C-alpha positions as CSV (number, residue, x, y, z in Angstrom):
1,X,37.6,72.8,47.5
2,X,35.5,75.8,49.9
3,X,31.7,75.2,49.6
4,X,31.1,78.2,47.8
5,X,33.9,77.5,44.8
6,X,31.9,73.6,44.6
7,X,28.2,75.1,44.3
8,X,29.4,77.5,41.6
9,X,31.0,74.6,39.6
10,X,27.4,72.4,39.9
11,X,25.5,75.7,38.9
12,X,28.6,76.4,36.0
13,X,27.8,72.4,35.2
14,X,24.1,72.6,34.9
15,X,24.5,76.3,33.0
16,X,26.6,74.0,30.1
17,X,29.3,76.4,31.1
18,X,31.8,73.9,31.2
19,X,31.5,69.6,30.5
20,X,31.5,67.3,33.8
21,X,34.5,65.7,32.3
22,X,36.1,69.4,33.4
23,X,34.2,69.9,36.2
24,X,35.3,65.9,37.5
25,X,38.7,66.7,36.7
26,X,38.5,69.9,39.1
27,X,37.3,67.5,41.7
28,X,40.0,65.0,41.3
29,X,41.0,65.6,44.6
30,X,38.6,65.5,46.6
31,X,38.1,64.6,49.2
32,X,41.8,64.3,50.0
33,X,44.8,64.3,48.2
34,X,48.1,62.1,49.0
35,X,51.8,64.4,48.8
36,X,53.9,61.3,50.1
37,X,54.5,63.1,53.0
38,X,50.9,64.4,53.8
39,X,47.3,63.7,52.9
40,X,45.7,66.9,52.5
41,X,41.7,66.7,53.3
42,X,39.8,68.9,50.6
43,X,37.0,68.2,52.0
44,X,37.2,69.9,55.7
45,X,35.9,73.2,54.5
46,X,32.6,70.8,53.1
47,X,31.9,69.4,55.9
48,X,33.2,72.0,59.0
49,X,33.3,74.9,56.9
50,X,36.5,75.6,57.6
51,X,39.8,73.8,55.4
52,X,42.5,72.0,57.0
53,X,45.0,74.1,59.2
54,X,48.4,73.0,59.1
55,X,50.1,72.6,62.1
56,X,54.4,72.9,61.3
57,X,55.7,71.9,64.1
58,X,58.2,68.7,63.2
59,X,57.3,69.6,59.1
60,X,59.9,70.7,56.4
61,X,59.8,74.1,55.2
62,X,59.3,71.7,51.8
63,X,56.3,70.1,53.2
64,X,54.8,73.1,54.6
65,X,55.1,75.1,50.9
66,X,53.7,71.8,49.0
67,X,50.7,71.8,51.7
68,X,49.9,75.5,51.4
69,X,50.3,75.5,47.5
70,X,47.0,72.7,47.8
71,X,45.1,74.4,49.9
72,X,45.0,78.0,48.5
73,X,45.2,76.3,44.9
74,X,41.2,75.2,45.7
75,X,40.6,78.3,46.8
76,X,40.5,77.7,50.5
77,X,42.0,80.3,53.3
78,X,44.9,79.3,55.0
79,X,45.9,79.6,58.5
80,X,49.3,78.1,59.5
81,X,50.1,77.9,63.0
82,X,53.8,77.0,65.1
83,X,54.9,78.2,61.9
84,X,58.7,79.5,61.6
85,X,60.0,82.8,59.6
86,X,61.4,80.7,57.2
87,X,58.3,78.7,56.7
88,X,56.7,82.1,56.4
89,X,59.0,83.3,53.6
90,X,58.5,79.9,51.4
91,X,54.4,81.0,51.5
92,X,54.9,84.5,50.8
93,X,57.2,83.5,47.8
94,X,53.8,81.7,46.2
95,X,51.5,83.9,48.1
96,X,53.0,87.7,48.8
97,X,49.3,88.1,50.4
98,X,50.4,86.0,53.1
99,X,50.5,87.8,56.9
100,X,53.4,87.0,59.3
101,X,51.6,87.3,62.5
102,X,55.1,86.5,64.5
103,X,53.5,87.0,68.2
104,X,51.1,83.8,68.0
105,X,53.7,82.0,65.5
106,X,51.2,81.7,62.6
107,X,50.5,82.8,58.7
108,X,47.3,83.7,57.4
109,X,45.9,83.7,53.4
110,X,43.2,84.9,52.7
111,X,41.3,83.6,49.5
112,X,38.0,84.6,50.3
113,X,36.0,86.8,52.6
114,X,34.4,85.2,55.5
115,X,31.0,86.9,56.7
116,X,31.7,88.0,60.0
117,X,29.6,86.0,63.0
118,X,27.8,88.2,64.8
119,X,29.8,90.1,68.2
120,X,32.7,89.4,69.2
121,X,35.4,86.5,70.8
122,X,37.2,88.3,73.7
123,X,40.6,86.8,74.0
124,X,41.9,87.2,78.0
125,X,45.7,86.2,79.0
126,X,46.9,86.6,82.5
127,X,50.2,87.9,81.7
128,X,51.9,89.0,79.1
129,X,54.3,85.8,79.3
130,X,51.1,84.0,78.2
131,X,50.5,86.7,75.0
132,X,51.8,83.5,71.9
133,X,49.6,81.4,73.0
134,X,46.5,84.0,73.2
135,X,47.7,85.3,70.1
136,X,47.8,82.1,68.2
137,X,44.0,81.6,70.2
138,X,42.7,84.9,69.1
139,X,44.8,84.7,65.3
140,X,42.5,81.2,64.8
141,X,39.3,82.7,65.5
142,X,40.1,86.0,63.3
143,X,41.0,83.5,60.6
144,X,37.7,82.0,61.1
145,X,35.8,84.9,60.3
146,X,35.2,86.4,63.9
147,X,35.7,90.4,65.3
148,X,38.6,89.2,67.9
149,X,39.0,92.1,71.2
150,X,42.0,91.3,73.3
151,X,42.0,92.0,77.1
152,X,46.2,91.2,77.9
153,X,48.2,91.3,81.1
154,X,45.1,90.9,83.8
155,X,45.9,87.7,85.9
156,X,44.6,87.1,89.3
157,X,48.1,89.2,90.7
158,X,46.0,92.3,90.4
159,X,42.7,91.8,89.9
160,X,41.5,95.5,89.7
161,X,42.7,95.3,86.1
162,X,40.3,92.4,85.3
163,X,37.6,93.8,87.2
164,X,38.1,97.4,85.0
165,X,37.0,95.4,81.8
166,X,34.1,93.2,83.2
167,X,31.6,95.5,80.8
168,X,32.9,94.4,78.1
169,X,33.2,91.1,79.3
170,X,29.8,90.4,79.9
171,X,29.1,91.3,76.2
172,X,31.4,88.8,74.5
173,X,29.5,85.8,73.3
174,X,32.7,83.7,74.1
175,X,35.8,84.1,76.3
176,X,39.3,82.5,75.8
177,X,41.4,82.7,78.9
178,X,45.0,81.8,78.8
179,X,47.2,81.6,81.5
180,X,49.6,79.4,83.4
181,X,51.1,79.6,87.3
182,X,48.5,78.6,89.1
183,X,46.2,78.9,86.2
184,X,43.5,80.5,88.4
185,X,42.4,83.3,85.8
186,X,39.7,81.4,84.5
187,X,37.7,79.9,87.2
188,X,37.8,83.8,88.2
189,X,36.0,84.8,84.9
190,X,34.0,81.6,84.4
191,X,32.6,83.5,88.3
192,X,32.1,86.7,87.1
193,X,30.4,86.5,83.7
194,X,27.4,84.6,81.9
195,X,29.8,83.6,78.5
196,X,30.8,80.2,78.0
197,X,34.6,80.2,79.4
198,X,37.2,78.4,77.3
199,X,40.6,78.4,79.5
200,X,44.0,77.0,78.2
201,X,46.9,76.8,80.5
202,X,50.3,77.9,79.3
203,X,53.8,76.4,80.2
204,X,54.7,79.4,82.1
205,X,55.5,79.2,85.3
206,X,58.6,78.1,87.9
207,X,59.0,74.7,88.5
208,X,56.3,73.6,90.7
209,X,54.5,74.3,87.5
210,X,55.7,71.4,85.6
211,X,55.8,72.9,82.5
212,X,52.0,73.9,82.6
213,X,50.5,71.2,84.4
214,X,49.5,72.5,87.7
215,X,47.8,75.1,85.4
216,X,46.0,72.3,83.5
217,X,45.0,70.8,86.8
218,X,43.7,74.0,88.6
219,X,41.5,74.7,85.6
220,X,40.1,71.3,85.1
221,X,39.1,71.2,88.8
222,X,37.7,75.1,88.3
223,X,34.6,75.6,90.3
224,X,33.0,77.9,88.4
225,X,30.2,76.6,85.8
226,X,31.1,77.1,82.6
227,X,34.3,76.9,82.0
228,X,35.9,74.0,79.5
229,X,39.3,73.5,79.5
230,X,41.8,72.5,76.1
231,X,45.5,71.7,75.9
232,X,48.9,72.9,77.6
233,X,49.8,75.8,75.4
234,X,46.8,75.2,72.3
235,X,45.5,78.1,71.6
236,X,44.7,77.1,68.1
237,X,42.3,74.6,69.7
238,X,40.7,77.4,71.7
239,X,40.0,79.6,68.9
240,X,38.7,77.3,67.2
241,X,36.2,76.4,69.7
242,X,35.4,80.1,70.2
243,X,34.5,80.1,66.7
244,X,32.4,77.1,66.3
245,X,30.3,78.5,70.0
246,X,29.6,81.6,67.8
247,X,28.9,80.6,64.7
248,X,26.2,78.0,66.5
249,X,24.9,80.8,68.3
């Protein structure tokens, strides 16, 4: 149950529009609901401002469908990451307004319109191959009520592409940078722009990139101030962190 619905419920009880017993029945699954295979956190939106997100990898489509039904049924917006097209079809059958973001492998369902946070979050990718991770970050931030501007394929192999975008990046409130290979792009951006930079190492690269470990270590050793790093391919974590930073600012 989201904070707006909870406030309305309390108001309805106070005005006599609904009995305390009926209200108790409505919130009986707070703070969580056990489904056997999963435990849905109904208080997440109340504590953090955003509802629980479904990480679909490793879950069956039936499990995903049931969790999604509980989240949307409580009036919360839905974000499901690492979602297959089959999982999307199951969610879409329940909620026809569900949207599949194919490149991000994410599903969103809007149950309440969020107030837009001020300014915008910039999502930057080094190469086209980093696009799925960058898109996961972008869709995550957008689903949390942020305006996102995308700056893709501006890696250090052609640095002039990035320099042309600097005036726009300087106006962003937070910048997410996804890069594979040696992972140099976040350091470059962090050294040129006075904004928080959330770096995402991707698993893109040849053998010695070790599935993103080379990029991860490069980003962790960045000499540019203001660069923080999430895990390999964790576009969701980067987008979520950027949204929280933008919200507090």
